[in-house]
C-alpha positions as CSV (number, residue, x, y, z in Angstrom):
1,M,0.0,0.0,0.0
2,A,1.5,3.3,-1.0
3,S,2.0,6.0,1.6
4,D,3.2,9.6,1.2
5,P,6.4,10.5,3.1
6,S,6.4,14.2,2.0
7,I,5.0,15.7,5.2
8,P,7.0,13.7,7.8
9,L,10.1,14.2,5.7
10,Q,9.5,18.0,5.6
11,R,9.0,18.0,9.4
12,S,12.4,16.3,9.8
13,V,14.1,18.7,7.4
14,F,12.5,21.6,9.2
15,M,13.6,20.4,12.7
16,A,17.2,19.5,11.6
17,T,17.7,22.8,9.7
18,S,16.1,24.9,12.4
19,A,18.5,23.4,15.0
20,A,21.5,24.1,12.8
21,V,21.1,27.7,11.7
22,D,20.4,31.1,13.2
23,A,17.9,32.1,10.5
24,P,14.2,31.6,10.0
25,V,13.3,28.3,8.2
26,L,10.2,28.8,6.2
27,H,7.8,26.6,4.2
28,E,6.3,29.8,2.6
29,V,8.1,33.1,2.3
30,P,6.0,36.1,3.1
31,Q,6.5,39.2,0.9
32,G,9.1,41.5,2.4
33,Q,10.9,38.7,4.4
34,S,14.2,40.1,5.7
35,L,17.5,38.3,5.0
36,P,18.8,35.8,5.8
37,F,16.3,33.0,5.6
38,I,15.9,29.4,4.5
39,K,13.1,28.0,2.3
40,I,12.2,24.3,2.4
41,G,9.5,22.3,0.8
42,D,10.5,22.0,-2.8
43,D,10.7,18.2,-3.0
44,L,10.3,15.4,-5.5
45,I,8.9,12.1,-4.2
46,E,9.2,9.1,-6.5
47,A,7.8,5.7,-5.7
48,E,10.1,2.7,-6.2
49,F,8.3,-0.6,-6.0
50,G,10.8,-3.0,-7.7
51,A,12.1,-4.5,-4.5
52,G,9.4,-3.4,-2.0
53,E,7.9,-0.1,-1.1
54,F,10.5,2.6,-1.2
55,Y,10.5,6.3,-1.9
56,A,13.3,8.2,-3.5
57,C,12.9,11.7,-2.1
58,T,14.9,14.6,-3.6
59,V,14.9,17.6,-1.2
60,N,15.9,21.1,-2.2
61,V,16.7,23.7,0.4
62,H,17.2,27.3,-0.6
63,V,19.4,29.6,1.5
64,F,19.1,33.4,0.9
65,D,21.4,36.1,2.2
66,R,23.0,39.4,1.3
67,T,26.4,38.3,0.3
68,A,27.9,35.1,-1.2
69,P,30.2,34.4,1.8
70,K,27.2,34.7,4.2
71,A,25.1,32.4,2.0
72,K,28.0,29.9,1.8
73,V,28.4,29.8,5.6
74,L,24.7,29.1,6.1
75,A,24.7,26.5,3.3
76,A,27.6,24.7,5.0
77,K,25.5,24.5,8.2
78,V,22.5,23.2,6.3
79,M,24.7,20.6,4.5
80,E,26.1,19.3,7.8
81,A,22.6,19.1,9.3
82,L,20.9,17.3,6.4
83,A,23.7,15.1,5.0
84,I,22.8,12.3,7.4
85,D,20.2,9.6,7.8
86,L,17.4,11.9,9.0
87,P,14.8,10.3,11.4
88,V,11.5,10.4,9.5
89,S,8.4,9.5,11.4
90,G,6.8,6.3,10.1
91,Y,9.8,5.5,7.8
92,M,13.3,4.0,7.8
93,T,15.9,6.1,6.1
94,C,17.8,3.5,4.1
95,E,20.1,5.9,2.3
96,S,20.9,9.6,2.4
97,H,23.1,11.5,0.0
98,Y,24.2,15.1,-0.4
99,I,24.0,15.7,-4.2
100,Q,25.1,19.3,-4.9
101,T,24.9,23.0,-4.0
102,V,24.3,25.7,-6.7
103,F,25.2,29.3,-5.8
104,S,23.5,32.0,-7.7
105,T,22.4,35.7,-7.7
106,E,18.7,36.5,-7.6
107,P,17.2,38.8,-10.3
108,D,17.4,41.8,-8.0
109,G,21.2,41.6,-8.4
110,M,21.8,41.8,-4.7
111,T,20.4,38.7,-3.0
112,R,22.6,35.6,-3.0
113,R,21.0,32.1,-3.1
114,A,22.5,28.7,-2.4
115,T,20.3,25.7,-3.5
116,L,21.3,22.5,-1.8
117,E,20.0,19.1,-3.1
118,F,19.7,15.9,-1.0
119,L,18.4,12.5,-1.8
120,Y,16.8,10.2,0.8
121,L,15.7,6.6,0.2
122,L,12.8,5.9,2.6
123,Q,10.9,2.8,3.4
124,P,7.7,2.6,5.5
125,A,8.6,1.3,9.0
């Protein structure tokens, strides 16, 4: 029976990230949000049923700050917090992988972004 790990996974990402950084961790960013902040919730959940019920979960975390060095410091803290086998309620984390970080400048020309990508393989407990 298929189940959706997206909500418990997002809770785990929120808790781990919040504990690691001194910046707001947001699911939705309100207009006018001051920097720095971290946005979570942009995920891809893919069912894998070949050898049982598994979910390949790609998690993207966006770090926003005023300068590239500040964004990179925050991104390093996020990487350390999430590049582990996260405890996910109702699931076993079979694998966890840090994939990449992409650093960029927002269209305003002033805000720096770091987008970190992680992959978790989850199986219902």
